[in-house]
N, C-alpha and C positions, 0 to 999 in steps of 0.2 A: 754330260751327266750320265752316271752309271745306271744300268737297268734296275739295280736294287733301289736306288733313290727314286727312280721313276715309278716303281711299283708302289711306293709309299705315298705318292702324290695323289691328290684328288683328280678324278677324270674331268677333263675340260668339257665344256658344252652345257647342256641343259641340267645335267647333274650338279655341276658347279653352281649354276644359277639357283637351283632349288635349295641346295644345302648351305650355301655360304652368303647369299645376297638376299636383300629384302624386297625384291621386285614383286609387284602384284602378279599372281599367276596368269592373269589375262594380258599382261603387258609384255610386248616383245622389244627389248632394249637394243635397237640397231643404231643408236646415235651416241655412243660413249664419248665421242669427240667434243660435244658441247659442255656437258656438266660432269662427266665421269660417273663413277659409282664406287662405293667402298663396302667391304664385306662386313658381316655382322660382328666379327671379332674386333675389327677396328672401331665400329660403332660402340660396342660395349666398353672398349678401352677409353674412348672419348667421354662416355657418360660417367665412367668411374672418376675420371679427372675432374669433370664438372661437379660431381658429388663432393669430391675432396675440397674443391674451391668453396662450395656452399657451406661445407661443414666448418672450415676455418679459413675464411677468405684472406685475411691479412697475412698470416704466416705462409700460406701456400703461395699466394701471388707474389709476395715480397721476397721470399727466400727459396721456395721450392722450384718455382717456374724458371728462374734464371739458370739453375743447374740442368733442368730438363731441356731447356732450349739449346744448351751447349751440346748435349747428347744428340739431339735431333739435327743440329747443324752438322755435326760430325758424320752422322749417317747419310745425310744428303750430299755432303761434300765428297764422300767416297764414291758415290755414283757419278760424280763429275770429274773425278781424278784431281780434286782441288784441295788446297789447304783449308782447314776449318775457318781460319780468320778471314777468308775471302768470301764466305757464304753466310747470308742472312735470309730472313723470311719476310715476305710481304703478302697481303691477301690474294693478289692475282698478278698476272703478267702485265696487265694494263697499268697497274700501279707502279711497277718497276720501270716500264717504259717512260711513264710520266716523270718518275724520280730522276732518271738520267737526263732527259731533255730539259727539265726545268732547273737542273743544277748547272748545266753547261752555260758558259758565257758566250753569246753569239754577237758578232760584230758585223759591220757592213762588209758584204762580199762572201759571207758564209752560206753554204748550201747544205741542206739535208736531203739525202737521196733515199728512195725507197721504191719497192716494186709495186706495180698496179694491183697485185694480189694481196697486199698488206691487209691485216685485220682492220676493220672499219674504225674501231675506237683508237687504234694506234695512228692511223692516217689522220684522223681528226685532231689528235694531239699535235701532230706535226703542223697541221694547218693553224692551230691555235698559237703555237710557238712562232710561226711566221707572221701572225697578226700582231703579236705583242713584243717581238724583238726584230732586229734588222735582218734576221735570217730569211732565206728563201728556200723553197723546196724544188726538187726535181723528181718527178715520177717516172720510173722506168717501165714502159709498157711491155708486158710479156704475156704471151698466150700459150697455154699448155695444151698438148704435150710439147715440151721443148727439151732439146738435148742439153746435157750438163755443160759440155764444152761451149756450145753456142751461148748459153746463159752466162757463163763466166766471161766470154768474149764481149757480150753486150754490156755487162756490168763494168768491165774495165774500160771499154770505149766511152761509156757515158761519163765515168769519172774524169777521164782524160779530156772529154769535150767540155765539161764544166771548167776544168783548169785552163784549157786553151782560151776560154772566153773571159779569163781574168778573174774568176771567182775561186774560192777555196772550197773544196769538197770536205766539209768539216766532219760529218758523220754519216754513215749509211746504215739503214735498218733493214733486216731481212729475217726470214723464218728458218727454222730447222725443217718443219713440215708445214706446208701452207694449209690454212683453214679450209679454203674452197678455191679450186678443187683440192681435195686432200692428196697432195703429192709431196714427196721428199725433195728438198732443195740440196744442192751441193754446198752446204754451208761452210765446210772446211775450205773449199776453193775460194769462196767469197771472202772469208776471213784473210786468206793469203793475199788476195787481190788488194784488200784494204791495207795490209801490212806493206805490200810492195809500193802502193801509191800514197802512203802516209795519210790514210783516212781512218778515223775512229770507227770501229765496228760495234753495232748494237744488235744483238740477236734476240728476236722475239721467238723464244723456243716454247711457246704455249703448249704445243704438242711435242714434247721433248722427253723429259725425265719419265722413266717408266714406259716409254714408247720406243725410242731408238737407243742404241748404245751411245752413251755420252762420257764414258770413262776416260776418253782422250781429250775432253773439252779444254781443260787447262793447258794441255800440251799444244793444242791447236792455237790457243792464244787470243781469243776474242777480247775486246776491250770491255764489253759489258754483255751480260747474258741473263736471261730470266726464263723460268719454265714453271707452268702450273703443275703442282703435285696432285691436285684433286682430279685432273683429267685422266691420267693413266697410271699413277702410282698408288691409287687406292687410299688416299687420305680424304678426310672430310673437306667440304668447301668452307671458306676459301683458304687456300694455302699455295704459295708459290715460292720457289727458291730464287734468290737474286745473287748473282756472282759478279764480283768486281775484283780483279787482281790487284794486289798491293800497289802496283805501279800507278794505278788510276784512282785509288781510293781518296786521294786529296781532292779530286773533282766532285765527289759526292759529299757536300758539306751539310746537307740537310735531308732528313727523311721527308716523306709526304704523308700526312701533314708534318710540319716542323714540330718537334716535340722536345722532350727533356735532354736528349743527347746532343742537341745543337749547341755549338759554342761560337760566339762572335769572333770576328777577325782579331779584335783586341785581346780577347781571352786566349786565342790560339797562339799569339805571338808575344806573350808577356815578356820573355827574355830575349827575343830576337832569334831564337833557335828554330830548328825544323818544325814546321807546322804539325800540331798535335794530330791533325787528321791523317798524318802519314805514319803514326805510331801503330805497331801491331796491336790489334784488339780494339782500336778506336772505331773502326768501321762497324764492328758488331755492336758497340755501345750506342751508336746512332739508332739502331733498329731494335734494341732489346725491349724498349718500352715506348711504343709510338701510340700514345693515348691509351685509354682503357678500351680494349677490344677482347674478344674471346680468342685466346691464343692456343686453345686446345687442339685445333687442327694442325698447328705446327708440331705439337708434342706427340702427334700420332704417327709421325714418320717411322720411327723405329718399329712400331707395332705393324705398320703396313708392310715394311720390308720383311719382317719376320713371317707374316702371312704369305708373302710372295715366295719366300724361301721354303718354309715348312709345308705349306699346303699346295703351292703351285709348282714347286721344284726349282725356283730361281729365275733370274732374269732371262737367261738364254732359252729356257724351256718356254717361258711366256712369249718371248719374241718369235720363236720358231712357230709356235701354234698360231699366233695372231697374223704374222706375215703370210704364212701358208694359207690360212683360212681366208684372208682378204683376197689373195690371188685366185684361189679356187672358187670362192664365193662370188667374186666379181664375174668370173667366166660363166658360172652357172646362171647368174641373172642375165648377162648379156646374151647367152645362148637362148634362153627362154624368150627374151624380148626380140631376138633377131637383130641385135645391135652390136656394140663394141664396148670394151673397157678403155679407159684412157691410159696409154702407154707410150713410152719413147723407144727408140730403136735399141737402146742398150739395157732396157728393163731396169732402170734405176728409180724411176718415179714411184714404183710400187714397192720399194723397200721400206714399207711402213705398215701401219695397221688400218689403212684406208684403202678402199677401192672406189673408183668412180665409173659409173655406167651411164651411157647415153640412152635416153628414152626414145621409143619408136614414134616420135611425133615430128613430122616434116614441116619446116617453115620456109615460106617463099615470100618475097616482097609482093605487095599488091600489084596487080596487072599481069602477073604470070598465070595464064589460064589455058585451059584446053577445052575446046568446043564451048566456050563461054562460061566454063566453070572454074572458079579460083582453085589453083593447085596449092595444097598445103595450107598452113596457118600463117597468119600475119605475124611477122617477127615482133611487132609492137605489142602483141598480145601474149608474148612469151612469159613475162613476169606474172601476169594475171593467172595464166594457166598453172604456173608453178604454185602460186598461192592456193588455187583450187585443189590441186593434188595434195598439197601438204595438209590442208584442212581435212580432207577425207581420209588421209592416212591416220590422222589423230582420232577423228571422231567416228569413223567407220571401222577401223582396224586396230585401234589402240597401239599405235606405234608412231615413230617419228623418223623420217629419213630425209635429211636436208637436201634440198634441190635448188637449182639455179639455172636461169636462162643464160647460157655462156657460150660465146663463140658460135652463135647461130643454131644452138640446140639446147634442149633441157638435159642437164646431167644431174644425177643423184650421187650422194656420197654415203657409203655404208661403212660402219666401223666393225672391225673384228675385235673380239675380246675373249678372255678365258671362259666366260659364261655363255658363249655362242658356239654354234656348230653349223655344219653345212645345211642341215634341215631348215635352219632359220633363214638362210639365204634363199633356199628354194621357195619357202613361203613368201618371202619378200618379192621374189620374181613374179609369183602368181598374182599378188595383190597389185603390184605395179602394172602388170599387163592388163588387169581388169580396169584400172583407173585410166590407163592410156586409151583403151578402147572407148570408154565413156567420154574422154576428152576429145577424141577424134570425131565423135558424133556431135560435138558441140554442146554437151551437157553442161559444161562449165559456164557457157554463155547464158543458158536458160536459168540456171541457178543464180547467176549474177544479177539477172534482170527481175527475178521474182521478189 
């Protein structure tokens, strides 16, 4: 980006937060990853759309919204490097994951693979499918930090192991960026592994669009992909993009819930010709009207992209700021706490808008003592201490930083965004340090028993 364009852009950090977002002045938004945020310009655009609907509901909903949906789909498709006919909208990534898994036909011997870091709702969807169909699941246990090459090797080995035991690896689900810990996965390599081993690939890219560069997605060739737009692209909640390449659209016969776009098998094969679900545009027809819902979040995508270009300076400038802030901010927090950030040897995990920092709380199994005094905290108490810290972050400091007892320690995940700056991470380090000191003294235990 030229210096001239950069000069016209709004300064990132607290200035951006004050001028363009609706956060309460006392609230420090360090957790963009959960629910995202959208600027006032997009909020105003959505409210205008809602006003138009209320003014003339039938003409606007029946005739105007379909045209606006096409424009939004085209805008989203460009960010994925995909044809517009391969892209539709659903309320969230969980809905898309359910749509894929509930449309596929599973037979005896089929196996669904996923990593142990899969998002909880998606993992439960797999478990439900396995309860209601002949399919079985295989969870691939992975602990981060992990090297990309090792992860790819483990993934391929697990697929081959399933096949060696006489089962079919039907589909594998994995992330672009893991929810917790917040680390980037080598999703391109995992897609290639699926292609090599003839396994369907299902990408839960909840943290994808507006977060990492996905303009090569269609070229990489996943079988199914979804990504929440409300998390990182600055659209209202809920809004997610759902990408299915033309070659696989015949597998998606119904939206979720089934609605007006569905056609029975008899209707699809009236003349014995090619299934209508394989005709260009048919996939979009399935999702254009899935019951009566507020579709205005979908229609805000062009406005969100416009804000990102005109005010923020474009996708590259946003990513450069957020990636850099996440790395520098994580180091500041770790240095203050005297701990570490989660990183792999090739510095690939942190190529995203998250940073993960270990808290200075030591855990040791019961019985490990010195001079009769228990050393460290009991690992079984880890989740309880996390909940205590999270509670006080919200009610004492008016912020939220996701934490988890993970691999023998408590880690926190901080998000970087255009409305944050290094001072926000310094502040986070200070309050985390205070809470860790209180936790080390057992305050969490006394509060729990009070």
